[in-house]
C-alpha positions in Angstrom: 77.9 78.2 84.6 79.6 80.8 86.7 83.7 80.3 87.4 86.5 81.8 88.5 90.2 80.2 87.5 91.8 81.7 90.6 95.1 83.5 91.5 96.2 80.0 92.6 96.1 78.9 89.4 98.0 81.4 88.2 100.8 81.8 90.4 101.3 77.3 89.7 101.7 78.3 86.4 104.2 80.7 87.5 106.6 78.8 89.4 106.3 75.6 87.0 107.8 77.8 84.6 110.6 78.6 86.8 111.2 75.2 88.9 111.1 73.8 85.2 114.8 75.5 84.3 116.2 74.2 87.4 114.8 70.1 86.9 116.4 67.6 85.8 115.1 67.4 82.9 114.9 71.0 82.5 113.3 73.2 79.8 116.2 75.0 77.7 114.9 78.7 76.9 117.2 81.1 74.7 117.0 84.1 74.2 117.1 85.2 70.3 117.3 88.8 68.6 116.4 88.6 65.2 115.1 91.3 61.9 117.2 94.1 61.0 115.1 95.5 57.9 112.7 98.3 58.7 109.4 98.0 59.4 106.7 100.4 57.5 107.1 102.7 60.1 110.1 102.1 62.4 108.8 104.1 65.0 105.3 102.2 65.2 106.4 98.7 64.5 103.6 96.3 63.8 102.4 93.2 66.0 103.5 90.4 65.7 100.4 88.7 65.5 99.3 85.3 67.3 98.9 83.1 63.9 100.5 80.4 63.2 103.2 82.1 60.8 104.0 85.0 63.1 104.9 82.7 66.0 106.4 79.4 64.5 107.8 80.9 61.1 108.4 84.2 60.7 110.9 84.5 63.9 113.2 82.2 62.5 113.5 83.6 59.1 115.0 86.9 60.3 116.8 85.7 63.6 120.7 86.0 63.8 121.6 85.4 67.0 120.2 83.6 70.1 121.5 83.0 74.0 120.6 81.1 76.3 118.4 81.6 79.8 119.6 80.1 83.1 117.2 79.6 85.4 119.5 82.8 88.1 118.1 84.5 84.7 115.0 84.3 86.0 112.5 85.5 88.9 109.2 85.9 90.2 108.3 89.9 90.5 105.3 91.8 91.8 103.5 95.0 91.1 105.6 98.1 92.2 103.8 100.1 95.0 106.7 102.9 96.2 105.6 104.1 99.8 104.8 107.8 99.7 104.0 110.0 102.2 100.9 111.1 102.1 99.8 108.2 100.2 96.5 105.5 101.5 97.2 102.3 101.0 94.8 99.1 100.8 94.7 96.9 103.4 95.4 92.8 103.5 92.1 91.6 104.0 90.8 87.7 103.1 87.4 89.2 102.6 88.7 91.7 99.4 87.6 95.5 99.2 84.2 94.8 98.7 84.8 91.5 97.4 87.3 92.1 94.9 90.2 90.5 94.1 93.3 91.3 96.8 95.7 91.3 94.0 94.8 94.1 92.3 94.6 96.6 95.7 97.8 98.2 96.7 98.2 96.7 99.7 102.4 96.4 100.0 104.9 98.9 99.0 109.1 99.3 99.2 110.7 101.8 100.3 113.4 103.3 100.0 116.0 101.4 101.8 114.9 98.3 99.3 112.5 96.9 102.0 109.2 95.7 101.5 105.8 95.9 104.2 102.3 94.2 103.5 100.0 96.4 105.0 97.7 94.8 107.4 95.6 97.5 108.6 95.5 101.3 107.1 93.5 102.9 110.0 90.3 103.1 107.4 91.9 104.3 105.1 93.8 107.5 106.8 97.1 108.6 104.7 100.1 106.6 105.7 102.5 109.2 107.4 105.3 107.5 108.8 107.5 105.4 106.3 107.6 101.5 107.9 111.0 100.2 109.2 112.7 97.5 110.6 112.6 93.8 109.9 111.5 92.2 112.9 109.1 89.4 112.8 106.2 91.1 114.7 103.7 93.2 113.5 105.5 97.1 113.1 103.1 99.5 113.7 103.7 102.6 113.4 102.5 106.8 115.0 100.3 107.3 112.2 97.7 104.3 112.8 99.2 101.6 110.0 100.3 98.1 111.3 103.0 96.8 108.4 104.4 93.0 108.1 107.8 92.9 106.7 108.3 90.6 104.2 111.9 90.6 102.9 114.2 92.9 101.6 115.3 93.0 97.8 119.6 92.4 97.5 121.7 94.6 95.9 122.0 91.8 93.4 118.9 91.6 92.7 117.8 95.2 92.6 120.5 95.6 89.1 119.2 91.9 87.8 115.6 92.3 87.9 114.4 95.4 90.0 112.3 97.6 87.5 110.2 101.0 87.5 107.3 98.9 87.3 108.0 95.5 89.0 110.1 94.0 92.7 111.1 90.5 92.3 110.2 88.1 94.8 111.1 85.3 95.9 110.3 82.3 98.7 113.1 81.2 101.2 113.7 76.9 100.5 116.3 76.7 103.2 117.9 79.1 106.0 120.2 81.8 104.3 120.5 84.1 106.9 118.3 87.1 106.5 115.8 88.6 108.4 113.2 87.0 105.8 114.1 83.2 106.4 113.3 84.9 110.2 110.1 85.9 108.8 108.9 83.1 107.0 109.8 80.6 109.6 107.8 82.1 112.4 105.0 82.9 110.5 101.6 81.4 112.4 99.0 79.5 110.3 95.9 81.5 111.3 97.0 83.7 113.5 94.6 86.7 114.2 96.7 90.1 113.9 93.9 92.2 113.1 89.9 92.9 114.1 87.6 94.9 112.6 85.4 97.4 114.9 82.0 96.8 112.2 80.2 98.6 114.4 80.6 100.0 117.5 77.1 99.5 119.6 75.6 102.0 121.7 75.1 102.1 125.7 78.4 100.5 126.3 79.4 101.9 130.2 82.1 99.3 130.5 85.0 97.0 128.4 82.6 93.5 127.2 83.3 90.6 127.4 85.0 89.4 124.5 84.6 86.0 123.1 86.2 83.6 120.4 84.8 81.1 118.9 85.7 79.0 115.2 88.0 76.5 114.9 91.2 77.1 115.3 92.8 77.7 119.3 94.3 80.5 122.1 93.0 83.6 120.8 91.7 86.1 122.9 91.3 89.5 123.1 90.0 92.9 125.3 87.8 95.4 124.5 88.8 99.6 124.8 85.0 101.9 124.6 84.6 105.2 124.0 82.5 106.5 127.4 81.4 109.8 125.5 79.2 107.7 123.2 79.3 104.6 124.4 80.9 102.9 121.4 83.5 99.9 121.1 86.3 100.9 119.6 89.4 98.4 119.2 89.9 95.4 120.1 93.4 94.8 122.2 94.9 91.9 121.2 96.2 89.2 123.7 97.2 86.0 122.0 96.4 85.8 118.1 95.9 82.6 118.4 96.7 79.5 115.4 95.5 77.5 112.4 91.8 80.2 112.3 90.7 79.7 108.7 87.0 80.8 110.1 86.2 83.1 113.7 83.0 84.2 115.6 83.6 87.4 118.0 80.9 88.4 119.9 80.4 90.9 122.7 78.2 90.4 126.6 77.5 92.7 129.2 79.3 96.4 129.2 76.3 98.1 129.3 74.8 99.9 132.5 74.6 97.8 135.9 76.8 95.1 133.3 73.7 94.0 131.3 73.4 94.0 127.8 73.9 97.8 126.1 71.7 98.7 123.1 73.0 97.8 120.9 75.7 95.4 120.3 79.0 95.2 118.4 79.7 93.7 115.4 83.5 92.7 114.7 85.6 91.0 112.3 89.0 88.7 112.2 90.4 89.1 109.1 92.1 86.0 108.6 95.8 85.7 107.1 97.1 83.7 104.1 97.2 79.9 104.4 100.8 79.1 106.2 100.4 83.3 108.1 101.1 86.3 107.0 105.1 86.4 105.9 105.7 83.0 104.8 104.9 83.1 101.5 106.3 85.9 99.6 105.5 84.5 96.1 101.6 83.1 96.8 100.9 86.0 99.0 102.3 89.3 97.3 100.9 87.9 93.7 103.8 86.5 92.0 101.7 86.2 88.8 104.5 87.7 87.1 108.1 86.4 85.8 110.9 88.4 85.4 114.0 87.3 82.8 116.9 89.1 82.1 119.2 88.9 79.5 123.0 90.7 79.5 124.4 91.3 76.3 127.8 91.6 76.2 129.6 93.5 72.5 128.9 90.5 70.1 129.5 88.0 72.5 132.1 85.7 71.3 131.4 87.1 67.7 128.3 85.4 67.9 126.0 88.6 67.9 126.0 91.0 64.7 127.4 94.6 66.3 127.4 96.3 62.8 123.4 96.1 62.3 120.1 97.2 64.7 117.8 94.6 65.5 113.8 95.0 65.8 112.7 91.8 67.3 113.3 90.2 70.4 111.4 86.8 71.5 111.5 83.5 73.3 112.2 79.9 72.1 112.2 76.6 74.5 113.9 73.4 73.5 115.2 74.5 70.1 117.5 71.9 68.3 120.9 71.7 66.6 121.1 72.1 63.3 121.1 69.3 61.3 120.7 67.1 64.8 117.8 65.8 66.8 119.6 67.0 70.1 118.3 70.0 72.2 120.9 72.9 72.3 122.8 74.0 75.2 125.3 76.1 74.3 125.1 79.5 75.7 125.7 81.0 72.4 124.1 80.5 68.9 125.2 82.7 65.6 121.8 82.2 63.6 123.2 83.7 60.6 124.5 81.2 57.5 128.1 82.3 57.2 129.0 82.3 53.5 132.9 82.8 52.5 132.3 84.4 49.2 135.3 84.9 46.3 135.1 86.6 43.4 133.6 90.3 45.1 132.7 92.9 43.6 132.3 95.4 46.1 130.4 95.4 49.2 127.6 94.0 50.3 125.1 96.7 51.2 123.4 95.8 54.9 119.9 94.8 54.5 120.1 94.6 51.1 118.2 91.4 49.0 120.1 88.9 47.8 119.5 86.2 45.6 120.1 83.0 43.4 117.1 82.2 41.4 114.1 81.5 43.4 115.7 82.3 46.2 115.8 85.4 48.6 117.5 85.9 51.7 118.6 90.0 53.9 122.4 90.8 54.3 122.5 91.0 57.7 126.6 92.1 57.8 129.4 91.6 55.8 133.0 91.4 56.5 136.7 91.7 55.3 139.4 90.0 56.9 142.4 89.7 55.2 141.8 88.6 52.0 138.0 86.9 52.9 134.9 88.3 53.0 132.0 87.3 54.8 128.6 87.4 53.6 126.1 86.8 57.3 122.2 86.4 56.1 119.5 85.1 57.1 117.7 81.7 56.1 117.3 81.7 52.5 113.4 81.0 51.2 112.4 78.6 49.6 115.9 77.0 50.3 119.9 77.0 51.0 122.3 79.1 49.1 124.5 76.1 47.5 128.6 76.4 47.1 129.0 77.9 43.8 126.1 80.2 43.6 126.5 83.4 42.8 125.0 85.4 45.6 123.6 88.5 43.8 122.2 92.4 45.3 121.1 95.4 43.7 124.7 96.7 44.3 127.6 93.9 44.7 127.7 90.5 43.6 129.7 87.4 44.9 130.1 83.6 44.6 129.6 81.4 47.7 133.4 79.3 48.6 132.5 77.8 51.7 128.8 77.9 54.4 128.6 77.8 57.9 125.0 77.2 58.7 123.6 78.5 61.5 123.6 76.9 65.3 119.6 76.0 65.5 117.9 74.1 63.7 115.4 76.7 61.8 111.6 75.9 63.2 112.3 73.8 65.9 111.2 73.8 69.6 108.8 76.1 70.5 108.3 80.4 69.8 107.1 81.4 73.3 107.3 85.4 73.3 107.7 87.2 70.1 108.2 91.7 70.4 108.6 94.3 68.1 110.7 97.2 68.8 112.2 100.3 67.4 115.5 99.5 66.3 118.0 98.8 68.8 121.7 99.5 67.1 124.2 97.5 68.7 128.4 98.0 68.7 131.2 96.0 70.3 132.2 97.9 73.4 127.8 98.0 74.1 126.0 96.3 76.6 122.3 95.8 77.0 120.2 95.1 79.8 117.5 93.5 78.8 114.1 92.2 80.6 111.1 90.7 79.7 107.9 90.8 82.0 105.7 88.3 81.4 102.0 87.6 82.9 100.9 84.1 84.2 
């Protein structure tokens, strides 16, 4: 049978995801890096795939560090549409354009002042030539015939952390922060009508007809304007926006010759605002079905992230456990390589080399000499872990394990929620990576 999963379902899931990070029994998320070894073609990374092996096992086998994602590192985002002079923008319409999904329309913009405006009326699809400005809670009319609703301003901190060339951070405030956005949210009127479309101007009007309103709200009233030359109704003046309308019927009477009926009556349709009124809930109104997670990697992150090698994979894990424990991990960062102190080293272990001992294999992620001590950092060894006393061998070097430091997280615990393969990214101790991951619900 015909059915549709509404955008409300998608937005609900996005909201639940964000809220889960700050609840009392919160979800714990970690961002990880992995896979220092070459793909078949490094310039064309393969798809990670969606099999259980690809998503539950393989990422752990190449992972070498993880950093926690906190609630302040996550935001709703929506698609970015820049205001550009001469561009025509869609207008908000509760009926949609020809029945299409409003969230596929370009009905809001961000300006060079980082203000976000919703287009309530586009003057019949004409080009927009006057940039909307100001932060008033009232409808903003521009000289090109457009009507805009100020929604919010992207803050400097959110600009740095969450604004991308393709997406705008968006949030719905829950308390008064003194901002213009809060004023807009708190003064929004549910079911207040800001725009009425003239679908047919009728004919034979010699004076303005009387406008009557029926519906389930209260208070709305309008007057009509006509073009005496064409005898048509050209628009409605809003005397009172009213409130609580979810349906409205507009009818005309009189205005014809001698005060009688015109040759044909005009037809008008009120555009009903979203629940709560325009500006009451930016996340839902602008389609916050996208989530952005921002992770900032600063050098070696307290000696837990490798800086002498590159990475080709990144991802997200939820609720991983501490190594050798049933407890959920909570620390800011974890080294996810095995760290072996070696003795009797024949020569330097080359990065990405294959290590073997019997049937067990692993990859060299890093090798360091600190004074008289030699340390080898490797991925998970398969099929089982190396042991103290094992003589590890590569094609160029060998050495015997003197001591072992295990990874921070228990391999194969929690849930791998996101996996992405990339072209290789080299790291350095003085390097900062600002990584933004966008997920669509």
